[in-house]
VORO-208735 format. One record per residue (C-alpha): residue number from 1; residue in one letter; x, y, z. Coordinates in nm, 3 decimals. Each point is the difference from the previous one (the first is absolute). Layout:
! VORO-208735
 pos code      c1      c2      c3
 NUM    a       X       Y       Z
...
! end
This chain:
! VORO-208735
 pos code      c1      c2      c3
   1    m  -1.774   4.121   0.078
   2    s   0.213   0.223  -0.206
   3    l   0.270  -0.123  -0.243
   4    p   0.381   0.035   0.077
   5    s   0.128   0.307  -0.215
   6    g   0.268  -0.064  -0.233
   7    r   0.214  -0.286  -0.071
   8    p   0.156  -0.234   0.283
   9    p   0.334   0.097   0.134
  10    k   0.291  -0.087  -0.240
  11    w   0.146  -0.232   0.243
  12    a  -0.319  -0.214   0.018
  13    i   0.005   0.012  -0.390
  14    y   0.356  -0.122   0.012
  15    i  -0.085  -0.294   0.232
  16    a  -0.309  -0.070  -0.208
  17    i   0.220  -0.037  -0.311
  18    l   0.228  -0.221   0.169
  19    l  -0.277  -0.230   0.143
  20    l  -0.140  -0.019  -0.381
  21    a   0.345  -0.067  -0.128
  22    w   0.026  -0.291   0.268
  23    l  -0.326  -0.122  -0.117
  24    a   0.087  -0.006  -0.363
  25    v   0.307  -0.183   0.085
  26    e  -0.183  -0.256   0.196
  27    l  -0.234  -0.082  -0.261
  28    c   0.283  -0.011  -0.281
  29    l   0.207  -0.259   0.214
  30    a  -0.299  -0.210   0.092
  31    g  -0.138   0.005  -0.350
  32    r   0.343  -0.110  -0.140
  33    q  -0.010  -0.315   0.208
  34    q  -0.360  -0.119  -0.084
  35    s  -0.140  -0.175  -0.331
  36    a  -0.301   0.094  -0.163
  37    t  -0.308  -0.034   0.172
  38    y  -0.295  -0.186  -0.180
  39    d  -0.178   0.316  -0.138
  40    e   0.338   0.206  -0.077
  41    a   0.076  -0.147  -0.337
  42    d  -0.375   0.051  -0.132
  43    h   0.001   0.365   0.162
  44    i   0.331   0.079  -0.204
  45    f  -0.077  -0.125  -0.307
  46    a  -0.347   0.155  -0.003
  47    g   0.172   0.335   0.086
  48    y   0.210  -0.049  -0.310
  49    r  -0.284  -0.086  -0.227
  50    y  -0.196   0.313   0.117
  51    w   0.288   0.226  -0.100
  52    m   0.098  -0.186  -0.330
  53    c  -0.341  -0.104  -0.115
  54    s  -0.250   0.203   0.205
  55    d  -0.169  -0.345   0.082
  56    f  -0.194   0.016   0.308
  57    g  -0.147  -0.333  -0.046
  58    s   0.319  -0.141   0.124
  59    n  -0.039  -0.091   0.383
  60    f  -0.303   0.175   0.032
  61    e  -0.087  -0.131   0.325
  62    t   0.201   0.303   0.152
  63    p  -0.023   0.367  -0.146
  64    p   0.310   0.131  -0.173
  65    l   0.174   0.263   0.218
  66    v   0.239  -0.204   0.199
  67    k   0.080  -0.174  -0.289
  68    l   0.067   0.294  -0.244
  69    i   0.240   0.171   0.269
  70    s   0.189  -0.339   0.080
  71    a   0.064  -0.073  -0.402
  72    i   0.156   0.355  -0.068
  73    p   0.364  -0.153   0.032
  74    l  -0.069  -0.243  -0.275
  75    l  -0.069   0.263  -0.253
  76    f   0.366   0.086   0.014
  77    h   0.132  -0.368  -0.069
  78    r  -0.013  -0.223  -0.291
  79    v  -0.191  -0.296   0.174
  80    r  -0.061  -0.338  -0.193
  81    v  -0.371  -0.067  -0.037
  82    p  -0.027  -0.368  -0.108
  83    v  -0.363  -0.023   0.020
  84    p  -0.264   0.226  -0.187
  85    l   0.003   0.354   0.112
  86    c  -0.299   0.185  -0.142
  87    g  -0.326  -0.101  -0.168
  88    v  -0.041  -0.288   0.250
  89    s  -0.359  -0.077   0.083
  90    h  -0.103  -0.056   0.358
  91    s  -0.273  -0.195   0.180
  92    t  -0.218   0.123   0.260
  93    i   0.147  -0.205   0.290
  94    s   0.380   0.017   0.103
  95    d   0.171  -0.215  -0.269
  96    l   0.268  -0.250   0.095
  97    s   0.168   0.085  -0.361
  98    d   0.021   0.358   0.131
  99    l   0.226  -0.104   0.294
 100    a   0.179  -0.241  -0.230
 101    d   0.094   0.273  -0.239
 102    a   0.091   0.228   0.273
 103    g   0.251  -0.241   0.149
 104    a   0.135  -0.086  -0.340
 105    f   0.068   0.402  -0.021
 106    l   0.138   0.050   0.313
 107    y   0.236  -0.320   0.003
 108    s   0.105   0.021  -0.370
 109    n   0.177   0.330   0.125
 110    d   0.212   0.070   0.305
 111    a  -0.260  -0.025   0.239
 112    d   0.203   0.107   0.295
 113    s   0.045   0.315  -0.185
 114    i  -0.321   0.030  -0.093
 115    l  -0.149  -0.035   0.325
 116    f   0.231   0.223   0.192
 117    q  -0.075   0.299  -0.253
 118    t  -0.363  -0.040   0.003
 119    r  -0.012  -0.053   0.380
 120    v   0.187   0.334   0.051
 121    f  -0.249   0.174  -0.183
 122    a  -0.281  -0.173   0.177
 123    s   0.156   0.078   0.308
 124    l  -0.069   0.388  -0.070
 125    f  -0.335  -0.048   0.142
 126    t   0.150  -0.120   0.319
 127    v   0.239   0.313   0.001
 128    v  -0.246   0.229  -0.092
 129    l  -0.234  -0.128   0.271
 130    g   0.268   0.031   0.275
 131    a   0.009   0.386  -0.124
 132    l  -0.340   0.051   0.000
 133    m  -0.037  -0.122   0.365
 134    f   0.274   0.242   0.100
 135    e  -0.183   0.269  -0.122
 136    s  -0.331  -0.076   0.094
 137    a   0.110  -0.081   0.366
 138    y   0.183   0.344   0.007
 139    v  -0.309   0.185  -0.133
 140    m  -0.238  -0.196   0.253
 141    f   0.237   0.011   0.315
 142    g   0.316   0.189  -0.054
 143    v   0.371  -0.077  -0.016
 144    g   0.012  -0.301   0.244
 145    p  -0.228  -0.290  -0.128
 146    p   0.109   0.023  -0.367
 147    l   0.356  -0.118   0.099
 148    i  -0.164  -0.255   0.238
 149    a  -0.223  -0.121  -0.257
 150    l   0.273  -0.026  -0.304
 151    t   0.225  -0.198   0.232
 152    i  -0.276  -0.246   0.084
 153    f  -0.104  -0.034  -0.380
 154    a   0.392  -0.037  -0.096
 155    f   0.029  -0.315   0.222
 156    e  -0.364  -0.135  -0.027
 157    p   0.045  -0.377  -0.128
 158    n  -0.322   0.009  -0.225
 159    v   0.108   0.316  -0.173
 160    l   0.375  -0.154  -0.096
 161    a  -0.173  -0.335  -0.100
 162    h  -0.253   0.119  -0.245
 163    g   0.146   0.346  -0.066
 164    f   0.228  -0.079  -0.281
 165    l  -0.238  -0.245  -0.161
 166    v  -0.145   0.033  -0.365
 167    n  -0.332  -0.032   0.156
 168    t  -0.317   0.240   0.069
 169    d  -0.019  -0.014   0.359
 170    m   0.274   0.253   0.093
 171    g  -0.136   0.221  -0.301
 172    l  -0.338  -0.010   0.157
 173    t   0.133   0.090   0.338
 174    c   0.181   0.313  -0.120
 175    c  -0.266   0.107  -0.231
 176    l  -0.303  -0.068   0.259
 177    y   0.203   0.193   0.300
 178    a   0.072   0.300  -0.254
 179    a  -0.347   0.053  -0.096
 180    v  -0.124  -0.022   0.399
 181    y   0.283   0.266   0.085
 182    a  -0.106   0.223  -0.295
 183    f  -0.388  -0.004   0.108
 184    y   0.174   0.080   0.371
 185    r   0.165   0.307  -0.173
 186    y  -0.326   0.101  -0.207
 187    l  -0.199  -0.031   0.352
 188    e   0.263   0.213   0.193
 189    k   0.021   0.297  -0.249
 190    g  -0.268  -0.048  -0.257
 191    a   0.227   0.057  -0.276
 192    n  -0.118  -0.129  -0.345
 193    r   0.323  -0.116  -0.067
 194    w  -0.002  -0.261   0.250
 195    l  -0.328  -0.112  -0.122
 196    v   0.146  -0.040  -0.353
 197    a   0.293  -0.209   0.158
 198    t  -0.253  -0.219   0.181
 199    g  -0.170  -0.079  -0.306
 200    i   0.303  -0.080  -0.206
 201    m   0.140  -0.226   0.278
 202    a  -0.349  -0.177   0.042
 203    g   0.049  -0.064  -0.392
 204    a   0.347  -0.141   0.053
 205    v  -0.129  -0.230   0.277
 206    l  -0.270  -0.134  -0.232
 207    a   0.279  -0.038  -0.289
 208    v   0.209  -0.219   0.252
 209    k  -0.221  -0.288   0.115
 210    h  -0.377  -0.059  -0.024
 211    s  -0.028  -0.002   0.382
 212    g   0.096   0.375  -0.024
 213    l  -0.395   0.042  -0.048
 214    i   0.027   0.011   0.408
 215    v   0.118   0.358  -0.056
 216    f  -0.342   0.125  -0.031
 217    p  -0.173  -0.156   0.313
 218    l   0.295   0.150   0.189
 219    l  -0.042   0.348  -0.142
 220    v  -0.378  -0.015   0.045
 221    t   0.069  -0.104   0.371
 222    l   0.245   0.268   0.045
 223    v  -0.271   0.251  -0.120
 224    l  -0.262  -0.135   0.236
 225    a   0.262   0.050   0.295
 226    e   0.045   0.353  -0.095
 227    l  -0.384   0.051  -0.013
 228    v  -0.036  -0.182   0.338
 229    a   0.240   0.243   0.129
 230    g  -0.164   0.303  -0.133
 231    k   0.288   0.123  -0.231
 232    i   0.043   0.088  -0.355
 233    p   0.314   0.117  -0.168
 234    t   0.054   0.371  -0.024
 235    s   0.213   0.159  -0.284
 236    a   0.073   0.320  -0.131
 237    d  -0.131  -0.148  -0.352
 238    k  -0.353   0.083  -0.061
 239    p  -0.199  -0.274   0.176
 240    w  -0.244  -0.204  -0.225
 241    t  -0.292   0.013   0.242
 242    t  -0.092   0.123   0.327
 243    n  -0.177  -0.328   0.081
 244    r   0.250  -0.232   0.196
 245    y  -0.188  -0.325  -0.125
 246    v  -0.038   0.115  -0.364
 247    s   0.405   0.123   0.017
 248    m   0.127  -0.337   0.118
 249    a  -0.221  -0.190  -0.233
 250    s   0.138   0.227  -0.298
 251    t   0.355  -0.049   0.131
 252    l  -0.039  -0.405  -0.028
 253    l  -0.166   0.021  -0.363
 254    f   0.288   0.240  -0.101
 255    v   0.281  -0.240   0.126
 256    s  -0.210  -0.302  -0.147
 257    l   0.013   0.171  -0.343
 258    i   0.348   0.096   0.003
 259    a   0.099  -0.400   0.158
 260    y  -0.201  -0.103  -0.337
 261    v   0.184   0.222  -0.222
 262    t   0.311  -0.087   0.115
 263    l  -0.082  -0.375   0.010
 264    w  -0.065   0.029  -0.399
 265    a   0.328   0.187  -0.015
 266    f   0.227  -0.311   0.092
 267    y  -0.181  -0.195  -0.248
 268    g   0.069   0.248  -0.276
 269    f  -0.368   0.104  -0.017
 270    r  -0.080  -0.299  -0.220
 271    f  -0.285  -0.238   0.082
 272    a   0.139  -0.314  -0.167
 273    s   0.273  -0.184   0.164
 274    q   0.184  -0.009  -0.309
 275    p   0.026   0.218  -0.313
 276    h  -0.205  -0.083  -0.282
 277    v  -0.152  -0.315   0.169
 278    s  -0.347  -0.112   0.073
 279    l  -0.115  -0.080   0.348
 280    m   0.124  -0.283   0.217
 281    s  -0.278  -0.229   0.039
 282    f  -0.228  -0.043   0.300
 283    a  -0.189  -0.312   0.116
 284    v  -0.212  -0.058   0.317
 285    p   0.063  -0.357   0.141
 286    a  -0.296  -0.197   0.013
 287    e   0.037  -0.071   0.397
 288    d   0.021   0.371   0.087
 289    s  -0.276   0.148   0.244
 290    s  -0.239   0.259  -0.100
 291    t   0.213   0.254   0.213
 292    v   0.290  -0.055  -0.220
 293    k  -0.207  -0.004  -0.331
 294    i  -0.149   0.343   0.123
 295    l   0.360   0.115   0.048
 296    t   0.090  -0.150  -0.343
 297    n  -0.272   0.197  -0.181
 298    l   0.124   0.312   0.181
 299    f   0.382  -0.081  -0.150
 300    r  -0.185  -0.038  -0.360
 301    g  -0.180   0.320   0.031
 302    s   0.314   0.189   0.099
 303    l   0.197  -0.198  -0.293
 304    r  -0.300   0.129  -0.232
 305    l  -0.006   0.368   0.092
 306    h   0.374  -0.003   0.039
 307    l  -0.021   0.123   0.357
 308    l   0.331  -0.111   0.096
 309    p   0.316  -0.149  -0.200
 310    e  -0.059  -0.348  -0.113
 311    a   0.300  -0.154   0.165
 312    y  -0.106   0.166   0.308
 313    l  -0.326  -0.129   0.013
 314    f   0.107  -0.334  -0.075
 315    g   0.251  -0.009   0.259
 316    l  -0.257   0.113   0.262
 317    k  -0.204  -0.292  -0.110
 318    h   0.270  -0.241   0.073
 319    v   0.093   0.136   0.328
 320    i  -0.369  -0.016   0.109
 321    s  -0.019  -0.358  -0.117
 322    t   0.336  -0.093   0.184
 323    l  -0.113   0.166   0.325
 324    r  -0.351  -0.175  -0.040
 325    g   0.182  -0.352  -0.052
 326    g   0.249   0.062   0.302
 327    g   0.212  -0.288   0.093
 328    p   0.164  -0.217   0.290
 329    i   0.195   0.209   0.267
 330    f   0.287  -0.085   0.257
 331    v  -0.023   0.236   0.295
 332    l   0.116  -0.040   0.355
 333    g   0.117  -0.376  -0.071
 334    k  -0.315  -0.109  -0.157
 335    m  -0.175  -0.064  -0.313
 336    y  -0.330   0.132  -0.100
 337    p  -0.206  -0.053  -0.320
 338    t  -0.048   0.366  -0.077
 339    g   0.077   0.346   0.135
 340    k  -0.059   0.092   0.396
 341    w  -0.103   0.345   0.160
 342    f   0.296   0.003   0.231
 343    y   0.267  -0.114  -0.283
 344    f   0.132   0.378  -0.065
 345    p   0.002   0.116   0.373
 346    a   0.183  -0.331   0.113
 347    v   0.234   0.046  -0.307
 348    l   0.061   0.360   0.107
 349    l   0.084  -0.106   0.360
 350    v   0.233  -0.264  -0.106
 351    k   0.202   0.166  -0.255
 352    s   0.057   0.333   0.123
 353    t   0.287   0.077   0.264
 354    l  -0.060   0.024   0.358
 355    g   0.150   0.335   0.036
 356    f  -0.253   0.132  -0.274
 357    l  -0.299  -0.157   0.172
 358    f   0.085   0.146   0.345
 359    l   0.061   0.341  -0.178
 360    l  -0.304  -0.007  -0.158
 361    l  -0.189  -0.097   0.344
 362    l   0.183   0.256   0.211
 363    g  -0.018   0.272  -0.284
 364    t  -0.386  -0.060  -0.040
 365    l  -0.044   0.029   0.388
 366    a   0.173   0.312  -0.007
 367    l  -0.168   0.172  -0.288
 368    i  -0.358  -0.083   0.156
 369    r   0.134   0.219   0.285
 370    a   0.103   0.250  -0.249
 371    q  -0.287  -0.023  -0.265
 372    a  -0.143   0.326   0.032
 373    k   0.327   0.148  -0.149
 374    h  -0.009  -0.233  -0.319
 375    r  -0.377  -0.099  -0.023
 376    r   0.023   0.039  -0.379
 377    a   0.320  -0.167  -0.037
 378    l  -0.084  -0.310   0.203
 379    a  -0.301  -0.033  -0.220
 380    m   0.209  -0.021  -0.303
 381    l   0.243  -0.239   0.166
 382    t  -0.252  -0.245   0.125
 383    i  -0.298  -0.014  -0.195
 384    p   0.158  -0.120  -0.334
 385    p   0.198  -0.285   0.160
 386    l  -0.261  -0.113   0.209
 387    l  -0.282   0.019  -0.263
 388    f   0.262  -0.171  -0.242
 389    l   0.061  -0.279   0.250
 390    v  -0.409  -0.031   0.071
 391    l  -0.075  -0.038  -0.392
 392    c   0.268  -0.250  -0.027
 393    l  -0.110  -0.234   0.296
 394    p  -0.279  -0.174  -0.201
 395    a   0.228  -0.077  -0.288
 396    k   0.042  -0.392  -0.113
 397    l   0.298   0.061  -0.141
 398    n   0.275   0.033   0.255
 399    i   0.351  -0.035  -0.156
 400    g   0.233   0.244   0.191
 401    i   0.073   0.290   0.212
 402    r   0.074   0.194  -0.326
 403    h  -0.377   0.048  -0.074
 404    v  -0.038   0.223   0.328
 405    l   0.323   0.161  -0.035
 406    p  -0.138   0.331  -0.057
 407    v  -0.100   0.018   0.371
 408    y   0.362   0.038   0.098
 409    p   0.090   0.364  -0.097
 410    f  -0.305   0.122   0.193
 411    f   0.066  -0.192   0.290
 412    i   0.379   0.100   0.000
 413    v  -0.094   0.356  -0.024
 414    l  -0.248  -0.036   0.266
 415    a   0.246  -0.206   0.221
 416    s   0.280   0.274  -0.044
 417    a  -0.254   0.285   0.102
 418    g  -0.066  -0.217   0.342
 419    a   0.365  -0.068   0.049
 420    w   0.073   0.407  -0.021
 421    e  -0.271   0.019   0.284
 422    v   0.136  -0.267   0.196
 423    c   0.373   0.181  -0.024
 424    k  -0.160   0.299   0.160
 425    h  -0.033  -0.200   0.317
 426    r   0.279  -0.081   0.253
 427    g   0.205  -0.323  -0.148
 428    g  -0.209   0.009  -0.317
 429    k   0.300   0.061  -0.212
 430    y   0.152  -0.295   0.115
 431    i  -0.289  -0.228  -0.040
 432    v  -0.077   0.110  -0.365
 433    a   0.366  -0.024  -0.075
 434    s   0.013  -0.361   0.122
 435    l  -0.288  -0.111  -0.207
 436    i   0.133   0.148  -0.302
 437    v   0.307  -0.167   0.049
 438    l  -0.173  -0.321   0.083
 439    h  -0.192   0.057  -0.333
 440    a   0.327   0.073  -0.227
 441    v   0.201  -0.317   0.175
 442    s  -0.308  -0.240  -0.062
 443    s  -0.038   0.118  -0.349
 444    l   0.363  -0.010  -0.089
 445    s   0.042  -0.380   0.150
 446    s  -0.212  -0.088  -0.284
 447    f   0.187   0.142  -0.276
 448    p   0.003  -0.081  -0.281
 449    n  -0.294  -0.214   0.059
 450    y  -0.274   0.240   0.093
 451    i  -0.301  -0.171  -0.165
 452    p   0.003  -0.296   0.248
 453    y   0.062   0.232   0.294
 454    s  -0.200  -0.054   0.306
 455    n   0.072   0.162   0.359
 456    e   0.155  -0.168   0.263
 457    v  -0.300  -0.094   0.202
 458    f  -0.092  -0.233  -0.272
 459    g   0.324  -0.153  -0.061
 460    g   0.153   0.238  -0.236
 461    t   0.095  -0.021  -0.375
 462    a   0.096  -0.379   0.025
 463    r  -0.303  -0.102   0.108
 464    t  -0.301   0.216  -0.170
 465    y  -0.064  -0.311  -0.228
 466    r  -0.170  -0.191   0.304
 467    l  -0.243   0.284   0.057
 468    l  -0.066   0.176  -0.363
 469    g   0.041  -0.095  -0.351
 470    d  -0.011   0.148  -0.371
 471    s   0.158   0.348  -0.033
 472    n   0.055   0.046   0.368
 473    v   0.276  -0.276  -0.031
 474    d   0.081  -0.107  -0.334
 475    w  -0.070   0.161  -0.346
 476    g   0.257  -0.196  -0.218
 477    q   0.279   0.278   0.116
 478    s   0.242  -0.283   0.141
 479    l   0.153  -0.161  -0.319
 480    k   0.332   0.196   0.041
 481    a   0.014  -0.105   0.366
 482    i  -0.038  -0.324  -0.105
 483    k   0.291   0.032  -0.249
 484    n   0.209   0.164   0.265
 485    y  -0.046  -0.247   0.268
 486    v   0.071  -0.286  -0.241
 487    h   0.331   0.136  -0.108
 488    k   0.105   0.119   0.322
 489    n  -0.048  -0.328   0.158
 490    a   0.118  -0.206  -0.298
 491    v  -0.327  -0.220  -0.024
 492    k   0.020  -0.246  -0.264
 493    d  -0.292  -0.235   0.012
 494    c  -0.298   0.233   0.062
 495    w  -0.362   0.002  -0.071
 496    v  -0.196   0.329  -0.001
 497    a  -0.366   0.019   0.046
 498    y  -0.067   0.369  -0.075
 499    p  -0.247   0.187  -0.247
 500    l   0.234   0.139  -0.255
 501    s  -0.036   0.362  -0.114
 502    a   0.292  -0.069  -0.237
 503    p   0.073  -0.291  -0.236
 504    p   0.112  -0.300   0.172
 505    g   0.386   0.052  -0.109
 506    y   0.017   0.374   0.038
 507    y   0.165   0.029   0.344
 508    q   0.223  -0.321  -0.073
 509    t  -0.047  -0.137   0.331
 510    g   0.105  -0.333  -0.109
 511    c  -0.307  -0.162   0.177
 512    r  -0.287  -0.230  -0.148
 513    f  -0.330   0.100   0.031
 514    l  -0.323  -0.143   0.207
 515    p  -0.359   0.099  -0.064
 516    a  -0.094   0.301   0.094
 517    a  -0.305   0.251   0.027
 518    y  -0.068   0.137  -0.338
 519    e   0.267  -0.194  -0.170
 520    s  -0.022  -0.292  -0.258
 521    y   0.366  -0.069  -0.017
 522    d   0.215  -0.260   0.234
 523    d   0.267  -0.248  -0.018
 524    m  -0.138  -0.278   0.191
 525    s   0.048  -0.368  -0.112
 526    g  -0.145  -0.168   0.293
 527    p  -0.164   0.052   0.360
 528    v   0.324   0.005   0.178
 529    v   0.257   0.299  -0.003
 530    e   0.324   0.029   0.176
 531    g   0.210   0.268   0.112
 532    t  -0.079   0.370   0.088
 533    l  -0.329   0.130  -0.045
 534    l  -0.079   0.340  -0.019
 535    i  -0.382   0.073   0.058
 536    g  -0.184   0.333  -0.059
 537    t  -0.237   0.085   0.309
 538    w  -0.280   0.067  -0.285
 539    e  -0.001  -0.385  -0.050
 540    l  -0.078  -0.067   0.361
 541    l  -0.337   0.135   0.006
 542    g  -0.322  -0.206  -0.036
 543    p  -0.119  -0.327   0.170
 544    e   0.260  -0.289   0.024
 545    e  -0.227  -0.210  -0.202
 546    l   0.027   0.237  -0.293
 547    n   0.330   0.132   0.037
 548    p   0.324  -0.194  -0.079
 549    y   0.215   0.189   0.232
 550    a  -0.234   0.078   0.305
 551    r   0.186  -0.217   0.222
 552    f   0.311   0.220  -0.013
 553    k  -0.184   0.292   0.133
 554    y   0.073  -0.103   0.356
 555    a   0.308  -0.184  -0.043
 556    a   0.343   0.159   0.094
 557    p   0.197   0.134  -0.308
 558    v   0.368  -0.025  -0.007
 559    a  -0.010   0.366  -0.116
 560    n  -0.239   0.280  -0.082
 561    i   0.045   0.204  -0.337
 562    a  -0.104   0.358  -0.007
 563    g  -0.292  -0.121   0.243
 564    t  -0.174  -0.138  -0.292
 565    v   0.176  -0.333  -0.094
 566    l   0.076  -0.286   0.235
 567    v   0.284  -0.216  -0.042
 568    f  -0.008  -0.390   0.103
 569    r   0.263  -0.271  -0.056
 570    g  -0.068  -0.392  -0.046
 571    r  -0.198  -0.257  -0.202
 572    f  -0.362   0.079  -0.039
 573    d  -0.304  -0.179  -0.121
 574    l  -0.224   0.220  -0.190
 575    p  -0.254  -0.199  -0.158
 576    l  -0.259   0.276  -0.034
 577    a   0.243   0.239  -0.122
 578    f   0.096  -0.261  -0.297
 579    a  -0.377  -0.054  -0.078
 580    v   0.005   0.356  -0.068
 581    s   0.264  -0.034  -0.227
 582    q  -0.169  -0.270  -0.196
 583    i  -0.317   0.201   0.010
 584    n   0.219   0.303  -0.191
 585    r   0.153  -0.253  -0.222
 586    a  -0.329  -0.159  -0.104
 587    r  -0.117   0.344  -0.078
 588    a   0.293   0.088  -0.213
 589    l  -0.031  -0.336  -0.185
 590    s  -0.388   0.064  -0.065
 591    e   0.100   0.348  -0.132
 592    e   0.271  -0.134  -0.233
 593    g  -0.250  -0.272  -0.148
 594    h   0.126  -0.305   0.178
 595    v  -0.338  -0.117   0.157
 596    a   0.080  -0.362   0.086
 597    e   0.339   0.078   0.178
 598    a  -0.195   0.284   0.199
 599    v  -0.264  -0.234   0.098
 600    d   0.273  -0.245   0.147
 601    t   0.190   0.284   0.165
 602    a  -0.307   0.116   0.157
 603    r  -0.093  -0.349   0.125
 604    k   0.357  -0.009   0.158
 605    a  -0.129   0.324   0.203
 606    v  -0.316  -0.154   0.123
 607    g   0.221  -0.332   0.095
 608    l   0.260   0.261   0.204
 609    a  -0.293   0.206   0.157
 610    p  -0.345  -0.197  -0.035
 611    d  -0.166   0.231   0.242
 612    f   0.126   0.347  -0.172
 613    f  -0.278   0.131  -0.210
 614    l   0.208   0.172  -0.262
 615    s   0.135  -0.356  -0.096
 616    h  -0.311  -0.128  -0.109
 617    a  -0.101   0.349  -0.145
 618    e   0.301  -0.024  -0.226
 619    l  -0.064  -0.361  -0.101
 620    a  -0.358   0.090  -0.081
 621    r   0.148   0.263  -0.239
 622    s   0.243  -0.210  -0.141
 623    l  -0.283  -0.282  -0.082
 624    t  -0.214   0.281  -0.139
 625    a   0.271   0.073  -0.228
 626    a   0.043  -0.373  -0.085
 627    d  -0.382   0.037  -0.095
 628    r  -0.068  -0.258   0.284
 629    i  -0.298   0.182   0.119
 630    e  -0.183  -0.255   0.250
 631    d   0.340  -0.047   0.172
 632    a   0.051   0.369   0.012
 633    r  -0.340   0.060   0.117
 634    r   0.074  -0.250   0.315
 635    e   0.310   0.184   0.080
 636    y  -0.133   0.342  -0.006
 637    q  -0.255  -0.112   0.252
 638    y   0.218  -0.184   0.215
 639    a   0.229   0.321   0.011
 640    l  -0.282   0.208   0.090
 641    s  -0.135  -0.250   0.287
 642    l   0.351   0.037   0.135
 643    a   0.027   0.353  -0.052
 644    g  -0.336   0.060   0.193
 645    s   0.121  -0.228   0.299
 646    r   0.342   0.112   0.077
 647    h   0.053   0.379   0.083
 648    a  -0.299   0.065  -0.228
 649    e   0.031   0.390   0.104
 650    y   0.342   0.032  -0.159
 651    n  -0.109  -0.193  -0.355
 652    h  -0.282   0.204  -0.101
 653    p   0.190   0.184  -0.316
 654    d   0.107  -0.356  -0.111
 655    v  -0.324  -0.169   0.061
 656    v  -0.194   0.259  -0.218
 657    q   0.273  -0.062  -0.250
 658    l  -0.068  -0.381   0.018
 659    q  -0.363   0.054  -0.031
 660    t   0.009   0.204  -0.291
 661    e   0.237  -0.243  -0.181
 662    l  -0.229  -0.283   0.106
 663    r  -0.312   0.175  -0.148
 664    g   0.178   0.031  -0.293
 665    l   0.057  -0.359  -0.100
 666    p  -0.180  -0.134  -0.285
! end
């Protein structure tokens, strides 16, 4: 199929500019009303360190591109840095001290201002992606589909949920789509400038996220599709070879070389993670399998030969270890101890609007009938997202739709092209227009709380927490919403169970705190609390015997804040929550050297929850600190017995830790 000549009509460009402006406004308005998600402070501080110190060992778990772009506005302001900035040593695992330093950095300044400015720059990836989708849809299908695609994109709730966050998911989505589109242009025209652009964008994909390595299997599969179709690019430029197989292999090699150089460029063409600093330490846990040891040896060889930047290699090792470990998931209202193959298809079905799903279905059917006209374009729009999904299905770590966000631009352009075909039939325009309106209305009904969005069949935003968890619903973004609810309703006696992405008093809710996931701070003085309870939906996951708040999951709240926080009023007996509070207090006392008091506090936790293995585990640690080794040994053994007999599939990480501590006793 020949490419359209010239630029899109001016009227189409003006409409596209208006849609992109609308998208930017939506992102800014939604971003203004969300507190920081869990990773953002770390990414912001790491980006600032990259610019100020050239320290790529900070937050090495993800490559630097998005963090570098997002931190640009900080270079033009005088910010307070209450923690060491440059010359900080880094370990080979995600260090909690890095998170603490990042939080101290963000919240010792005007956090809302820094969040807004860095989010504006992070949003550039989303706006650029929208422009690329308009351009590519015009090149592939003419003037109609790009406007449909951009309209769908501007109202897509998952794009609006993640499009402004200082995170890597939208950056990966943008750069991956750009790489595939550049490769499509090369295949259509054979111009080597598009081949160079493909290599640069593939390198940008690698510099955004380690899972960006998927760009190479995608390009290889597209090349195989071309070879099966018997096509090679034609060009006015001199061809490299007349053999199409050698030509395409040379093409991939050239793209890989440019991508490799581009990746090094984002690390300043420097191997060491920090200037003038020796290598980070590297160790293989004794329990690792032989396969992991082989991979570790490959990493060591790459480190020794300086094949890739040090920080990139350590980040890749960290990602592989995390994916290998996996973790419990919550999908379709049920907990599983590890990832399931149906997780991402189910999440896409729940969190996509009904309007978009029907457009995708009708559009695909229409394009199948007209595929002869768009064969290569259809390959470019179907092979990458489907292969991406297939490669994600076996993943053991399933924590949100954001990990498959890159499928959306491909599916949106595909749906828009098919919708244009539907418009050519009698009544088709009305069907397409109705579905687009349904898509937009459903999305806007969730404003500004797009992260917990689900479509109407599954209960909408307010009920997503009953089907899904993690970043599909709550990612720490609702602290501002809690503050607004408390102040608007003049709530005086309130308790909050919510993972804090900000210091406890930063948003001045006036509430006291209950124990929460990943938090060691709380205000409980007894098992009974009275007043207004605000419980984050994150806290409702897990078996009831292991979760202090599981009983609230299916209770009727008096209010639902932002789809992520449930409100209850009354007098509540929470012995397991108070046991967790005592566990946290015992741990703090041990760290402060008050071991006798720590033992007494841990015994109180055991009395409150005698069948809770973590109570006995903390008592064992306190007894160890008090040098009561035999008593500690018995408590460790009993804790392991409880962990193995009650929902053992969810306790594996804790069991491994307890076994290690038990073996370490004298």
